[in-house]
N, C-alpha and C positions, 0 to 999 in steps of 0.2 A: 796537420796543424790544428785540427778541430779542438783537441784538448787545450791548446794554448789560447784559442779564441774564448773558450769557456772560462779559462782562468782569468783572462783580462776582464770579462764580464763580471765574474764574482768579485774580483779584486776591486772593481769600481764601486761596489755597494757600500763598503765600510766608510770611505771618505764622504760619499754622498749622504749616508745616514748621519754622519757627524755634522755636516752642514745643516741638514734639516733640523736636527735636534737643537743646535745652537740658535737657529732662527727664531725659536720660541722665546728666546731671551732678549732679542733685539729691542731696544728702547727701554730696557730695564737695568742698565748698568748701575752698579753700586756707586755711591757718591765719590769713591776714590778713583773711579775709572771714567774718563771722559769718552764720548763717542769718537770713533776714528775720524780723522780729518779726511775730506774728500781728496785732497792732493797731498799725499804723504811725502812728496819731494820738496814741499815748501818749508822754508826755515821758520820755526815758530818764534813769536815775539818773546822777549825776556819775561820771566815769571817772577812774581814775588812769592818765594817759597814759604814765607811765614804763614801763608794761608793753608799750607798743606801739612801741618803738624799731625802726625799719626796716620797719614795717608801713604799709599804706595808711591814710590818714585818711578819715573820712567826708567826702564831697564831692569825692573824687578817684576813683581807679580801682583796684579796683572799689569801689563805694559800700558802706559798712557800713550797711545799711538798718535795723539795730536802733537806730541813732542818728539816724534820718532827720529828727527834729524837735527836736534839741537846739539850744539857742541858742548857736551857736559863738562869738558875741561875748563870752559870759560864761565861756568855758572857760579853765582855767589851763593854759597851754602852756609853763610854765617847765620842766617835765620833758622837753620835747622840744628844749630848747636854743634857744628863740625868745624869751628874755626881752627885754622892752622893745620888742617889735615891734608890740604892739597888734593882734594878729591877729584878724580878723573873717572866719571861714571860712563865712559864710552865703551864702544865695542873694542875687542882686543886688537883689531887691525884697521880701525878707522876712528878718528876723533869725531866724526860726523854721523855715526850710526849708534843705535842703542845697544847696550850690552846683551840684551835678550837674544840678539842675533848670533851670539857666540855658539859655535858648534864644536865639532872635532876638526883638528887641523885648521884649514882656512874655509871650510864649508859653512854655509849659512843655514840657520834656523829661522822660522818666522819671528817677526818682532814681538808677537804676542806670546812667545814661549815662556812658561813659568820657569823660574830658576831656583834650583835647590843647591844652596852653597853656604859656606861660612865666608864672610867678607871682612877684611880689615884694611886699615890705612896706616902707612908708615911714611911720614913725610910726603914726598910727591908720588910714592908708590901706592897703587891699589892692588891688593892680593885677594884672589878668589880661590877657594878650595872646594872641590867637588869630589864625589866618590860614592861608592855603594858596595856593600857586602851582603851576599845572599847565602845565609846558612840554611842548607836544605837537604832533603832526601828525595832523590829522583828514582823512579822505577820505570824502565823502558820495556814496552811490549808485555803488558800484564797478561797473565794466563797463557803465555806462549807454549807451544808444543816443544818437545825435546828436539834439540838440534836447530831450532829457530833462533834468530838473533835477538839480542836484548840484554837486560840485566839492570841492576840497581846499584846505587852508591850514595853515600853521604859526601858532601862537599861544601865548598864556600867560594864560588866564583866572585871575584872582586876587582876593583880598580880604584885608584886615587889620583887626582889631578890638581896641580897648583898652577895658577896663572898669575903672573905679576906684570904690571904694566905701569908706565909713567910717561907723561908728555916730555918731549924734547923740543925746547924752544917754542915758537909759536905755531909751527906746522908739523912737527914730528911726533911720532908715538913709538915707543919701544915696548916689545912684549917678550917675556921669557915664560916658557911653559915646560913643565915636567909632569909626566904621567908614569905611575908605577902600578904594578900588579903583583900580588902575592900568590897568584895562581900556582906557581911552581911549588909552593908550600902547601896550599890548601887543596889542590887537585893532584892526582897522580901524574907521573911524567907524560902519560899519553892522554891527559885531559879527562873530561867527564863523559859518561855515556849519553848519546843523543842519536836516536834512530834516524838513519838515512843521511847523517852528516858525513862529510868527507873533506879532505884537504890537509896538506902537510904530512910529515912522516915522523916515526919514532923507532929508533933502533933498526933502521934500514927497511922498515915496513910502512906502507901507507896507512894513515889513520882512517878507519872506516867505522861508521856508527859511533863516532866519538868526536867531541869538539876539543881541539887542541888547547892547551893552556897558553895564556899570553905571557910575553916576556916581562921580566922584572922591570926593565927600563923600556916602557912602551912608547914614550915620547920625551925627547929633550930637544927643544927648538928655540930659536931666536928669530925675531922678525922686526923689521923697521918699516913704518908707513909714513909717507910724506903726503900731506894734504896740499894740493895746488889751490883748491878752493873747497867750498862746502859740498860740491857735487863731484869732484874728481880727486882721487888719491891713488897712489902707487905703493904696493906692498912687496917687499923682498923677504922671503921666508926660507930658513935653513933648518933642517931637522936631521938628527942622528941619534936615535931614530925620529922619524916624523911621518907626515901623511901627505902624499901627493894629491893633486887635484883630480881625483877620480871618485865618482859616485856621490851619494848624499852624505849627510852627517852619519857617522858610524853608529851601529845599533845601540851601544851602551850610552850614547849621548843624546839619543832621541827620546823625548818624554813619552812619545807614543809607545816605545818599547820598554820604558822604565820598569813596569811591573813584571815583565817576563824575564826570568833568570837565564833563559836559554838563548844562545846565538841563533840567528836565522839560518835555515837550511840553505838559503841562497847566498850566504855570507861571501863565498868565493866567487860569486858572480856580481856582487854589488859593492861591498865596502871592506874587503879583506886587506886592502893595502893601507889600512889605518896604522899599521906598524911596519915601517919600511926603514931599513938601515942605510940612510943616505938619500936626502930629498932637497932639491932646490926649486922653489916656486916663485914666479913673478906674476902678480895680479894687478890688473888695472880696473878700478871701479869708476863707473859713470852713473850717478844717481842710484837707481835701483838695479843696475846691471853690474856684473863683474866678470871679466874675462881673465882666465888663468892658464898658465902653461907650466908644466913641471918636467924636470929631468930627475930620474931617481933610479934606485936599485930594483931590478925586477925580481930577484930571488927572494922568496918568502923567508921569514926567520927560521933558523934551524932549531933542533931539539934542545940545544944548550941555552936555556932560558935566562941565565944570569950574565951572559957575555954580550959582546957587540960583534955583529957580523960584518964581513968585509963590504965596504961601499963599492959599487960598480958603475953607477951613472950610465947605465946601458938601456934605459927605457924612457918613454915619453908619454905625456898625457896632456889633454886640454879639457877645460870645463867652462861652460857658460852658466852663470847663476843669475836668477831674476826673482826678485821679491815684488810682485805686482801690487800686493796689498799687505797690511800688517799681519794678516792671518795666513799668508801663503809664502812658501819658499820653493822655487822650482829650479831644477838643474838638468843639464844634459852633459855627458862627458864621453870621451873616447880615449883609449890608451893602447899603446903597444908595450907589452910586458915581456921582457927577455927572460926566458928560462926560469919561470917562477917556482917550479917544483924540483927539488933536489934529486928526486928519483927519475926525473925525465929531463935531463939537462939539455937535450936537443929539441925540446918542444917549447915554443913560444905561444903567447896568448894575445889575441886582440879582444879587448873588452869595451863594450858600449853600455852605458847606463842612462836612465832617465828617471826622474822622481818628482813627486809633489808631497810636501809636508805641510800640514794644516794645523793651526792652533787657535782656539778661541777660549777666552777666560771671562768669567762673570763674577768672580769673587775669590777670596783666599781658599785654596784647595778645592776650587770649583772650576773645572775646565774640561774641555774635550779636545784631544789631539789625535791626529791620524797621519799615516804615511802610506803612499802608494809608490812602489819601487819596481822597476824592471831592469834586469841585467842580462847581458848576452855575452857568452864566451865563444871565440873561434880559435881552436887550437891549430897551430901551424908547425909542421915538421918536415924537413927535407923538401921544402918548397910546396908541400901539399897542405891544403887547408881543409880540416874536417868540417862536417856540417855543424852549423851553429847550435848551441844549446842555450835554452832560455830559463829565466827564473822570474817569478812575479811574487811580490809580497804586498799584502794589505793588512794594516794593523790599526787598531783604535784603542785609546785609553780614555775612559770617562771617570773623572775624579769628582766625587759628590760629598766633599767634606772628609770625614774619616774613611768611609768606604770607597772602593773603586771597583769597577768591572772593566774587563778588557778582552780583546780577542785578536788573533792573528791567523790569516789564511795565507798559505804558500803553495805555489806550483813551481816545481823545479824539474829539469831534465838532467838526470845523472847517468853517466856512461857505465858500461860494464866494468871498465877499468877503475873508475872512481869507487864503485861499490864492491869491487873485487868479486864479480860474478863470473865464474869460469865459462868458457865458450869452447865449442867443438871446432870452430874454424876461426882462430884468432887473427889470421892474416887478411880477413875481409873488411877490416876497419872496425871502429867502435860502434856499438849500439847504444842509443839513448833510451832510458826508461823514464816514464812520466811518474812523478810522485806528487800527490796532493796531501796537504796537512792542514788541519783546523784545530787551533788552540783556543780554549775559553777558560777564563780565570777570574777570580775575585780576591780582594784583600781588604784588610781593615787596619787602620793605624791604631795600635793598642796603647802606645805610650809615646811621650815626647820628653826627652831628657837632654839637658845641655845642648839645646838647639839641634838635637838629633832625633829623627823619626824612627820608631820601631814598628814595623808593619808585618802582620801575619797574613799569609796568603796561601792559596792552593790553585792548581790548574790541571787541566787534562787535555791531551792531544789525541786526535783520531787521525789515522793515516789511511790513504787509499793508494797503494802502489799498483804498478802495471801487473797484469796477470802473469807475465813471464818471470817475475821475481817473487811472487806470493809464496812460493815454497820456502823461501829464506826468511820471510817475515810474517806470513799469515795473510789472510785476505783483507782484514781490517784491524791492524794492530792498534792498541791503545796504550798510551803512557800517561803517567800522573806524577805529581810531586807536591810537597808542602814545603814552605820556606818562611824564614824570618829575615826580613830585609832591614838593614841599618843604613841610613843615608842622611846627609844634612837636611835640616828642615827648610821649608819654603822661605826664600828670602823676602823679607818685608822691611819697610822703613822702620827705624828705631831699634833694630836688632844689631 
């Protein structure tokens, strides 16, 4: 377990560096951002919004944490020129939380999370549109020897999400969410090349060193939340597809992962259930805590990316969320996943995750966000449980106006079966191989058109695999890519 201990030590450095870097800005908030209140669970007094013309609103960027628990549905926005719009500026699943806490599924982001979206109001409905397209060229394992794994490809991984919500009476909140991906068109049927990635199948063969494309319909969900009071509410969530209560906010919805076009190598240890065909979740929030339970389909999406898979309701998950401060979101979760892989229908997975997401903002397009995530899989077949395999991810994104710098470190244990490494004695159980990966990148916002950011970037990844598999990859393989990202601009008041 020595490599795992080293991985946890290295993984802890990025969030720590983030906190230290931000501490230099304490006491220097911009006029539009008030210092965070000491007690974030206290309900703020009513505001006169006429004094905030041109400033950011709570729930946008940066978040005004002194108002983190205002009931935005009950605010008087007439002073802001929004008469008759029936604005509901709350979280998607609580009238008493800020919208910045929105993540993927019912997972929580920190309250200080910047929001990139197009927002509009239609009577009592508030509609939020999110998404990103990365037009890029990726080259895996530069300078590889003949026979070693790797390759390059042009592609454009993408996703688009619309969330519509409205208050119901004095206590209720209705949310409708749809998420689409055009990956089946912009990527090949077996996805894009990504060294050491594994999971799912294509044409009867496991995907190895490739990230699978996402389904056209990645989320179609409906949820109703009833607020008993400002501290307690109950949410019922149904998705087909949807996301059960497992793991942190999925990678494409984490601002710390936003600059990196690649999925995490530990995706199938941490947040791969973000597309599940059949989910029912019940969540109870008390102040800054939320306890959730899910019944869902364990089988991962099949290779037919335009259809709807059979719902099975054969798996279970539980998650505890805690946002102790406006800058932090913590979760732990445990799941039993029935037969997730279509090529191994007799094999189940017990998954455990824990994560910390951090976000601090000191101005428009000026913030630092980080995530530290651990995931563990235990495969169960014929009553036998294989040794656990672990993954650790630490990532940081520092936005400094138009430029940004970012990094991601990963440690993951992948088996000979997942990497399709042949063995002389296959009946002795699976072997786990340790893989380390470090990605560093930078990008620059080159244009802003129609409230859409165009960002040009480049990144490189250095891998360090176990000695036993270096013959397939090389001792220190290196990958690189350049990309142009299109996404909604940062949401600010007045847009």
